[in-house]
N, C-alpha and C positions, 0 to 999 in steps of 0.2 A: 504495498499501498505506499509506504514511505521512502521516499528514492532518496533524498537530500534535505537538508538546510538551506532555505533562500537564503536567509538573511534574519538577526538579531538585534534584539534596541539594547540600549544600556544607558540607563540616567545618571545623567552629569549634571555637575557647575557649573560649566558652561561650557557649548558648543562648542566653539573655534576651539578653544585650547584643546576639549575632545579629541579633533580633529587636526589639528597642527600634531598634537604626540602622537594619535596615530599614524599619520604619515609620515613623520619622518621618524618613529624609532620603529616601526613595523612592518615599514617601507608599502602603505596603504593608500589608493589611487581615491584624493578628497573630490566627494559628489555630490551636489543638489538635486534632491528630484520635488517633484510634486512642486506642494502654495510652497517650496525657498526650503523644504526639510536639505538638513546635513545627515551628512551618512559619510563612512568610506568604504571604496570598493577592494576585491581579493579575490581571483579566480573569477566564481561566477556567483559569489556569496556577499555580502554585506553588512555592515551594524550601520543599524540609528541611532543618530543619539536622541531623547529627550533631555528636557526640567524637570526636574517634579514637578508634577499635576497638569504634566501635557497633556495625557491621554488616563482620561478617567477610568478607564480600565484597567491597566497597568498598575498593579502597586504596589511596583518596586521600587526603593528608595540609591540614594547615591549610594558606590561601593556594594553594591550587592548580586555583579554579576560575578560571573567566574566560568571562562574558555580555557577550554584546552584549541591554540590554532596550529595548523601543521606547518614546519619550513624542509624545503629539499635544498637549505645549507647545511653543511659539516657542522656539529652541538659546538663546533671551538668557532665555528664561524660567524655562527647568534652568538655567545656567550664574548668577542670581544665586541662584537656591535652594539650589542649591549649596554658594557663596557667605556668607548669612545661618546654613546649619548649618559652616561652618567646614570645608569638606571640601575640601581638597587637588586641582586640579585636577592629572593628572597630564601633558594631550594635551589640548589642541582647544582650542573650535574646531576638525577637519577633515572633508571631503567622504572619502564610506568608499563602497565599495556595497556594501550590503545585501540581504537576499533577494529583498528586492520591490523592488527600483533604490537611488538615487545619495540617499544622508542626509548631514548634520552628525554628527559625535561626540563627545561631549568620554566622554576617561578615566580614574578617581579606580582608588583602593583600597576595599574594606570595613575592619572591625576587623581582619581574617585575612588583610589580604592578596592575597586575593580580586579582580584583575580584574574590573570592571562595565568595559562602556561604554554607555550612556544616547544614542541616537541616533533623530534627528527626521526625520524623508525631508521632503524636498524637493514633492515631490507625493505627497495623501497615494494607496497606493494601492487599486485597489477592491476585493479583500475584504481591507481592514484593520480 
């Protein structure tokens, strides 16, 4: 029935700061859609940003997000890039079991304290 994620939404304190952070630190593409909403895009997915109270159906607070992103970079290159960007790694590299097998991961918080995991599969899954 379900084949993939289309997008997620993160509640943030400042949308433009969040867009800039994800664009700079995670090399995502900043986009504008709909009636001026902001997001970042990577591959066929995107992360939409909202301010607290923007979406009455969503009761998420700032910093309540917890997401895992997959990189094609070597884990050493991911760590070196984060150090260049002054990102404090909370944990890692550690071995985790992803949706498609074993991977090495590092964890950090974004500007709004959402937990972000960046994982690198040890062997690229067939449908990567």
